[in-house]
C-alpha positions in Angstrom: 91.2 -167.3 77.6 87.4 -167.0 77.0 86.6 -164.0 75.2 83.3 -161.9 76.0 81.4 -160.9 73.4 79.3 -157.8 73.7 75.4 -157.7 72.7 74.4 -155.6 70.0 71.1 -153.2 71.5 68.5 -153.1 69.2 67.6 -149.6 71.1 69.8 -148.3 68.5 68.6 -149.2 65.6 65.2 -148.5 66.7 66.8 -144.6 67.4 68.3 -144.2 64.1 64.2 -145.5 62.6 62.5 -143.2 64.1 65.4 -140.5 63.5 64.7 -141.3 59.7 60.8 -141.2 60.6 61.6 -137.3 61.5 64.0 -136.2 59.1 60.9 -137.2 56.5 57.6 -136.5 58.0 58.4 -133.3 60.0 61.0 -132.1 57.3 59.4 -133.1 54.6 55.9 -132.9 55.0 55.7 -130.4 57.9 57.9 -127.9 57.5 58.1 -127.1 53.9 54.9 -126.2 54.2 54.7 -121.8 54.2 57.1 -122.6 51.0 53.1 -123.7 49.2 51.0 -121.1 50.3 51.8 -118.2 48.5 53.0 -121.1 44.7 48.9 -122.8 45.7 47.2 -120.1 46.7 47.9 -117.7 43.3 47.9 -120.7 41.8 44.2 -121.9 42.6 43.1 -117.9 42.8 42.8 -118.6 46.4 42.2 -116.6 49.5 44.6 -117.5 52.2 42.4 -117.8 54.9 40.2 -120.7 53.3 42.9 -122.1 52.4 44.4 -122.3 55.9 41.6 -124.4 56.6 42.8 -127.0 55.3 45.8 -127.0 57.9 43.3 -126.0 61.0 41.8 -129.4 59.6 44.8 -130.8 60.0 44.9 -129.6 63.7 42.2 -130.5 64.5 42.4 -134.3 63.7 46.2 -134.4 64.9 44.0 -133.2 68.0 41.8 -135.7 68.3 43.6 -138.7 67.6 46.4 -138.4 70.1 43.4 -138.3 72.9 43.3 -142.5 71.7 47.3 -142.3 71.0 47.0 -144.4 74.6 44.3 -147.1 74.0 46.1 -146.9 69.5 49.4 -148.2 70.5 48.2 -151.0 73.1 45.8 -152.4 71.1 48.0 -152.1 67.4 51.6 -151.5 68.4 53.9 -148.6 67.0 55.1 -150.5 64.2 51.5 -151.0 62.6 50.6 -147.4 63.4 54.3 -145.4 61.9 53.3 -147.9 58.7 49.5 -146.2 58.8 51.1 -142.7 59.4 53.4 -142.8 56.1 50.8 -144.3 53.9 48.0 -141.5 55.8 51.2 -138.1 54.7 51.4 -140.5 51.2 47.7 -139.8 50.5 48.4 -136.2 51.7 50.7 -135.2 49.2 49.0 -137.1 46.2 45.4 -134.9 47.6 48.0 -132.2 47.4 49.4 -133.2 44.2 46.0 -133.5 42.3 43.2 -131.1 43.9 41.6 -128.9 41.6 39.4 -127.3 44.3 39.3 -126.0 48.2 38.0 -129.2 49.4 40.6 -131.2 47.9 43.1 -129.1 50.1 40.7 -130.2 53.1 41.0 -133.9 52.6 44.8 -133.7 52.5 44.7 -132.0 56.1 42.6 -134.8 57.4 45.2 -137.2 56.0 48.3 -134.9 57.2 46.8 -134.8 60.1 46.4 -138.5 60.8 49.7 -139.5 59.3 52.3 -136.8 61.9 50.3 -138.2 64.9 51.9 -141.6 63.9 54.8 -140.0 62.6 56.2 -137.2 65.4 56.0 -135.6 68.4 54.1 -138.6 70.4 55.2 -141.6 68.9 58.3 -140.5 69.7 57.6 -139.9 73.6 56.4 -143.2 73.1 59.1 -145.3 71.9 62.1 -143.8 73.8 59.9 -144.4 77.6 60.1 -148.3 75.8 63.7 -148.9 75.1 65.6 -146.1 76.5 65.8 -145.6 80.7 68.4 -142.7 80.7 68.9 -138.8 79.0 65.7 -138.8 77.7 65.8 -135.4 76.9 69.1 -136.0 75.4 67.9 -139.0 73.4 64.7 -137.2 72.3 66.7 -134.2 71.2 68.4 -135.7 69.0 65.6 -137.5 67.2 63.2 -134.9 66.6 66.5 -132.5 66.1 65.8 -135.1 62.6 63.8 -132.4 61.1 66.1 -129.4 61.2 67.6 -131.7 58.6 64.8 -132.7 56.9 63.2 -129.4 56.3 67.0 -128.0 55.2 67.6 -131.0 52.4 63.9 -130.4 51.7 63.8 -126.8 51.4 66.4 -127.2 48.5 64.4 -129.8 47.2 61.0 -128.4 46.7 61.6 -124.9 45.9 63.0 -124.8 42.9 60.3 -127.5 41.4 57.5 -125.2 43.3 59.1 -121.9 41.3 59.9 -123.9 38.1 59.3 -121.3 35.6 58.6 -123.7 32.6 55.7 -125.6 33.9 52.4 -123.4 32.9 49.9 -121.5 35.5 52.2 -121.8 38.4 51.4 -125.7 39.0 54.7 -126.2 40.0 54.3 -127.1 43.2 52.6 -130.4 42.3 54.9 -132.1 40.9 57.2 -131.4 44.4 54.4 -132.6 45.9 54.3 -135.9 43.8 58.3 -136.1 44.5 57.5 -136.4 48.3 55.5 -138.9 47.8 57.5 -141.4 46.5 60.3 -140.5 49.6 58.1 -141.0 51.9 57.7 -144.5 50.0 60.5 -145.1 50.1 61.6 -145.0 54.1 58.4 -146.2 54.4 59.5 -149.6 53.3 62.8 -148.7 54.9 60.7 -148.7 58.3 58.7 -151.9 57.6 61.5 -153.9 57.4 63.8 -152.2 60.5 61.2 -150.7 63.3 60.8 -153.5 66.1 58.3 -153.7 69.1 59.8 -152.9 72.5 61.1 -156.4 73.3 59.0 -158.2 76.0 59.1 -157.1 79.3 59.7 -153.6 78.6 58.6 -151.4 81.1 55.8 -149.1 80.4 56.1 -145.5 81.3 53.1 -145.8 83.7 55.5 -148.3 85.9 58.1 -146.5 87.9 60.3 -149.0 88.1 63.3 -148.7 90.6 65.8 -147.6 88.4 64.6 -143.5 89.4 65.7 -144.0 92.8 69.8 -142.3 91.2 68.0 -139.2 89.3 69.9 -136.6 87.1 70.5 -133.9 88.5 68.1 -131.6 87.0 66.2 -133.2 84.9 63.8 -135.0 86.7 62.1 -138.3 86.6 59.4 -139.1 89.6 57.0 -141.1 90.6 54.4 -137.9 90.6 50.9 -138.6 90.7 47.7 -141.0 88.9 46.6 -139.2 85.9 42.9 -138.8 87.5 44.3 -136.6 90.6 46.7 -135.0 87.9 44.1 -133.3 86.2 42.5 -132.0 89.5 45.8 -130.8 90.6 45.4 -126.2 90.4 48.0 -125.8 88.0 46.5 -129.0 85.2 44.6 -125.5 83.3 47.1 -122.6 83.2 49.2 -125.0 82.1 46.9 -126.6 79.4 46.1 -122.8 78.9 50.3 -121.9 78.6 50.7 -125.0 76.0 47.2 -124.3 73.6 48.8 -120.4 73.9 52.2 -121.8 72.7 51.2 -123.8 70.4 49.0 -120.8 68.6 52.0 -118.3 68.9 54.5 -120.4 67.6 52.3 -122.1 64.1 51.1 -118.5 63.8 54.4 -117.6 63.1 55.5 -120.4 62.0 53.1 -120.7 59.1 53.0 -117.6 57.8 56.7 -116.1 57.7 57.8 -117.5 54.0 54.7 -115.9 52.3 55.6 -112.8 55.0 59.4 -112.3 53.7 57.5 -113.2 50.6 55.1 -110.0 51.0 57.5 -107.6 51.7 59.7 -107.8 48.7 62.0 -110.2 49.8 64.5 -112.1 47.2 63.3 -115.9 46.7 66.6 -117.2 46.7 67.9 -115.2 50.2 64.3 -116.6 51.1 65.4 -120.1 50.4 68.5 -119.7 51.7 67.4 -118.3 54.6 65.0 -120.9 55.8 67.7 -123.8 54.8 69.9 -122.2 57.8 66.5 -122.0 59.6 66.8 -125.7 59.3 69.7 -126.8 60.2 69.4 -124.5 63.0 66.3 -126.3 64.4 68.8 -129.6 64.7 71.0 -127.8 66.7 68.0 -126.5 68.9 66.4 -129.7 69.8 69.3 -131.6 70.6 70.4 -128.4 72.9 66.9 -128.2 74.0 67.2 -132.2 75.8 70.4 -131.3 76.4 69.2 -128.1 79.0 66.7 -129.7 80.5 69.2 -133.3 81.4 71.7 -131.0 82.8 69.4 -128.1 84.1 65.9 -128.7 84.7 62.4 -127.4 83.1 63.2 -123.8 84.2 65.6 -122.2 83.0 65.2 -124.5 79.4 61.5 -123.1 79.3 62.7 -119.4 80.7 65.6 -119.7 77.6 62.7 -120.7 75.0 60.0 -118.5 76.2 62.5 -115.8 75.9 63.7 -116.7 72.1 60.3 -116.7 71.1 59.0 -114.0 72.1 62.3 -112.2 70.9 62.7 -114.1 67.8 58.6 -112.8 66.7 59.2 -109.0 67.1 61.9 -110.0 65.5 60.4 -111.4 62.1 57.5 -108.0 63.1 60.2 -105.7 61.8 61.4 -107.0 59.2 61.5 -104.6 56.0 62.2 -105.6 52.3 66.3 -105.1 52.9 66.4 -106.7 56.7 68.3 -108.8 55.5 70.1 -109.9 58.5 67.0 -108.6 60.9 65.3 -112.1 58.6 68.5 -114.2 59.3 68.5 -113.1 63.1 64.6 -114.2 62.9 65.3 -117.3 61.7 68.6 -118.5 63.8 66.1 -117.8 66.9 62.9 -118.9 65.9 64.9 -122.7 65.5 65.6 -122.6 69.6 62.1 -121.5 70.1 60.0 -123.6 68.2 61.4 -127.3 71.0 58.5 -125.0 72.8 56.2 -127.6 70.8 58.1 -130.9 70.1 60.8 -132.0 72.7 59.6 -130.1 75.7 55.1 -131.5 75.5 56.6 -135.6 76.9 59.3 -133.2 79.5 57.0 -131.0 80.7 54.7 -134.3 81.1 57.4 -136.3 82.8 58.3 -133.4 84.9 55.4 -131.9 86.5 53.0 -134.9 86.3 54.9 -137.8 86.6 55.9 -141.2 85.8 52.1 -142.4 86.1 50.5 -140.1 83.7 53.3 -139.9 81.5 51.5 -141.8 78.9 48.5 -139.6 79.2 49.3 -136.9 80.4 52.0 -136.9 77.2 48.8 -137.2 74.4 46.8 -135.1 75.7 49.7 -132.5 76.4 50.2 -133.0 72.4 46.7 -132.4 72.1 45.9 -129.4 73.8 48.8 -127.8 71.9 47.4 -128.5 68.7 44.7 -127.8 69.0 46.7 -123.8 69.1 47.8 -124.8 66.1 44.7 -125.0 64.8 43.8 -121.4 65.9 47.6 -120.2 64.5 47.7 -121.4 61.6 43.9 -119.8 60.6 44.0 -116.4 62.4 47.2 -114.8 60.7 46.0 -115.8 57.4 42.4 -114.0 58.3 44.0 -110.8 59.5 46.5 -110.6 56.3 43.1 -111.0 54.3 41.5 -108.3 56.3 44.4 -105.9 57.0 46.8 -106.8 53.4 50.0 -107.7 56.0 51.1 -109.7 58.9 52.7 -106.9 60.7 50.2 -106.4 63.4 49.2 -109.6 64.5 53.2 -110.3 65.0 53.2 -107.7 67.2 50.3 -109.6 69.2 51.5 -112.8 69.1 55.4 -111.6 70.5 53.9 -110.2 73.6 51.8 -112.7 73.7 54.7 -115.6 74.1 55.4 -112.5 77.0 52.4 -113.0 78.7 53.0 -117.5 79.0 56.6 -116.9 79.9 56.1 -115.5 83.1 52.9 -117.5 83.8 55.0 -120.6 83.3 57.6 -119.1 86.1 54.7 -119.0 88.1 53.5 -122.3 87.7 56.5 -124.1 87.8 57.1 -122.3 91.4 53.8 -124.0 92.3 54.1 -127.2 91.3 57.9 -128.2 92.6 56.0 -127.5 95.7 54.3 -130.0 95.7 56.6 -132.6 94.1 58.4 -131.9 97.5 55.8 -132.3 99.5 54.6 -135.4 97.8 58.2 -136.9 98.1 58.5 -136.1 101.3 55.5 -138.1 102.4 56.2 -141.1 99.2 
C-alpha cells in the first residue's frame, strides 16, 4: 500500500512566531507603560504632562511610519522590517533605562514608535493576509491575544523591580527596562531563525482570488473598491473620525489607569494583581473579538465593543480608595474594549472597503488610530496637572465613546447599502 505523507504547513510556524512577536513587543514594551509612569516622574521630578509627550512622539512616529508601511514591506520584506522593529524596541528600553532628562525619554518614544510600527497590528494584518485565506478574524484574534499574556507575565516581572526599595532614589525602573531589553534580544534571535516570508505565488490582499466566492456567513470578504474610490466615499471621513476618537479615548484611559488607581490610594500589590487580571482577560477578549467577527459580523462586534468601552471608563471614573470590586470590574471590562484599537482595524478595512484596497486602507486606519493615541497620551495628564485628578476627563472620555457607538452604527447602515449595490452590479 502506498503511504500518503502529510505535508506540514509552515504557516503555523509563522503564526507561532507572530504570537511570540506580539507577546514581547506589545506585552513588555507597550502594555506595561503605565506601570512606569509614576515611578519615572517621581524619581526625576518631571511633570506627568511633560513626560507624556514621549508617548505623543511615539504615536506620531507610528502614524507617519504606518503611512509608508505598504511601500516599505514591498521593498524590504516583512522579516527585515520585524528585525529592525525589534532593534528599535531594544534601543527604546536602553534609552529609557539610561535617560537623565526628558529629552532622553523623547528619543526613546521615537524608537518605541518605529519598533511597534513594524512588530504589531499592521504587520500581523499583512502577514495573516499573506499566509491565511480563511478565518482571518479568528487567526488575528489568537495572535494579538498574546499581548494579554505578555502583559500578564511582564507585569509580574517588572513590577517588583520598579518598586524595589533597595534601589536608592526610586530608580528601580531602570533595572526593569534593562531586563526587558535582554528579553527582546533573545526573542529577536528566534524570529530571525524561524520567520519566513510568504511563499512565492502567495496572493496579495489587493488581488481578489476566486476563493472569496465562498464567504463566511457574517464576517465577510468582498472585492470592494480601489483605494482612490474608497477615500472618496461619503462615510470615509466619519469612519476616520470614529477610529481617531476611539484611539484617543482608549489610549488615554489605558495610559493613566494604573496611575489613577495609585492616586486614589489603592494598595500597590492589589494594583499589580488587577493589572495582571486585565492582561489575562485581554487575551480572551481578542480571541473572542475575532470569533465574533467571523460569526456575527462587524456591526454586532463593534456595538458590543463600544458599549463595553463606555461602561468600563465610567467605572474607572467612579473608583475610590476602597472600590476594589469596581476597579476589578473596570480592568476586566476594558480588556473587551481594547480590541477596538487593534484587531478590529484590519477587519473594519476589509469589511467596509473590501479586498482591493485592504493593505493601503489598513495602514491608513492604523495611522489615524495612532494619531488619536498621540492626543490621548497627552490630554488626561495635562488635565491632571491642572485639576489634580483624572476623574473629570474620564467622564468626558466615556461620553465620547457613547457618541462613537451611535455614529458607527449609522455608518455601517449606509455602507451596507453601498456594498449591496456594488455586489449586485458585479
